[in-house]
C-alpha positions as CSV (number, residue, x, y, z in Angstrom):
1,M,110.4,101.2,122.1
2,R,110.8,98.8,119.1
3,I,108.3,96.1,118.3
4,S,109.1,93.3,115.9
5,I,106.9,90.6,114.5
6,N,108.0,87.0,114.6
7,I,106.0,84.3,112.7
8,I,106.4,80.6,113.2
9,T,105.3,78.9,110.1
10,Q,105.9,75.6,108.3
11,N,103.1,74.3,105.9
12,R,99.9,76.2,106.3
13,V,100.3,78.6,103.2
14,N,96.6,79.6,103.0
15,S,96.3,80.6,106.7
16,L,99.7,82.3,106.5
17,A,98.5,84.4,103.4
18,R,95.4,85.5,105.5
19,L,97.7,86.5,108.4
20,L,100.1,88.5,106.2
21,K,97.1,90.3,104.7
22,S,96.0,91.3,108.1
23,L,99.5,92.4,109.2
24,T,100.0,94.4,106.1
25,N,96.9,96.2,106.4
26,A,97.2,97.1,110.2
27,Y,98.0,100.6,111.4
28,Y,101.6,101.2,112.4
29,L,101.6,104.9,113.0
30,G,104.6,105.3,110.7
31,D,106.8,103.1,113.0
32,E,109.3,100.7,111.4
33,V,108.2,97.2,112.4
34,P,110.6,94.4,111.3
35,I,109.1,91.0,110.4
36,T,110.9,87.7,110.9
37,F,109.7,84.4,109.6
38,N,111.0,81.1,111.4
39,M,110.6,78.1,109.4
40,D,111.3,74.5,110.4
41,S,113.4,72.3,108.1
42,K,110.2,70.6,106.6
43,V,108.7,73.8,105.5
44,D,106.8,73.2,102.0
45,E,107.5,74.9,98.9
46,P,104.4,77.1,98.5
47,T,105.1,78.6,102.0
48,I,108.7,79.4,101.0
49,K,107.5,81.1,97.9
50,L,104.9,83.1,99.7
51,V,107.4,84.3,102.4
52,G,110.0,84.9,99.8
53,S,107.6,87.1,97.6
54,L,106.3,89.1,100.4
55,D,107.0,92.9,100.1
56,W,106.8,94.0,103.7
57,P,106.2,97.9,103.5
58,H,106.7,98.4,107.3
59,G,110.3,97.5,107.7
60,P,113.0,94.9,107.1
61,K,112.1,91.3,106.5
62,T,114.2,88.3,107.7
63,L,113.7,84.5,106.8
64,R,115.1,81.9,109.0
65,R,114.9,78.3,108.2
66,R,116.2,75.5,110.6
67,I,118.5,72.8,109.1
68,I,117.4,70.2,111.6
69,Q,113.6,69.7,112.4
70,G,113.2,71.3,116.0
71,G,109.5,71.2,116.7
72,L,107.2,73.8,118.1
73,I,108.9,74.3,121.4
74,R,112.3,75.2,119.8
75,A,110.5,77.1,117.0
76,V,109.1,79.4,119.9
77,S,111.9,79.6,122.1
78,E,114.5,80.4,119.4
79,S,112.3,82.7,117.4
80,W,113.2,86.0,119.0
81,Y,116.1,87.5,120.8
82,P,115.8,91.0,122.3
83,S,118.9,93.2,121.8
84,S,117.9,95.8,124.4
85,H,115.3,96.6,127.2
86,N,113.5,98.6,124.6
87,D,112.9,95.6,122.2
88,F,109.6,93.8,122.3
89,G,108.5,90.9,120.2
90,L,105.2,89.7,119.1
91,L,105.2,85.9,118.4
92,L,102.6,84.7,116.0
93,E,101.7,81.3,114.5
94,D,100.6,81.2,110.9
95,D,96.9,80.2,111.7
96,I,95.6,83.4,113.0
97,E,94.6,86.9,111.9
98,V,95.1,90.2,113.7
99,S,92.9,93.3,114.0
100,P,93.8,96.4,112.1
101,Y,94.3,98.0,115.5
102,Y,96.4,95.3,117.2
103,Y,99.6,97.4,117.0
104,L,98.0,100.2,118.8
105,W,96.9,97.8,121.6
106,I,100.5,96.7,122.0
107,K,101.7,100.2,122.1
108,Y,99.0,101.8,124.4
109,P,100.2,100.4,127.7
110,R,103.7,101.6,127.1
111,W,102.3,105.2,126.4
112,A,99.9,105.1,129.4
113,Y,102.4,103.9,132.0
114,Q,105.7,105.5,130.8
115,E,108.1,106.4,133.6
């Protein structure tokens, strides 16, 4: 089971910073958890700088920026592509925070109901 984090962001750098702090400080049980940032074409410079400077200690970091403005529906629908049946994606907007235990809540059902 591989869980990746996919963040949709554009121009809310302060709330994005809060989200990134909560994600960085969460418990990942030693798992590698890739993070991807999906930014629309009109993303502001402070957001680009924050995302570019992030040192993600839990796995690889990917930045994606659309060339043509796509809007929220495209941002969501194009933000994650699973490569196998064992890939799971968590889609987040930049205006939330997560619990330090959020990752455990995602993994627990899989542990509890494994075949």
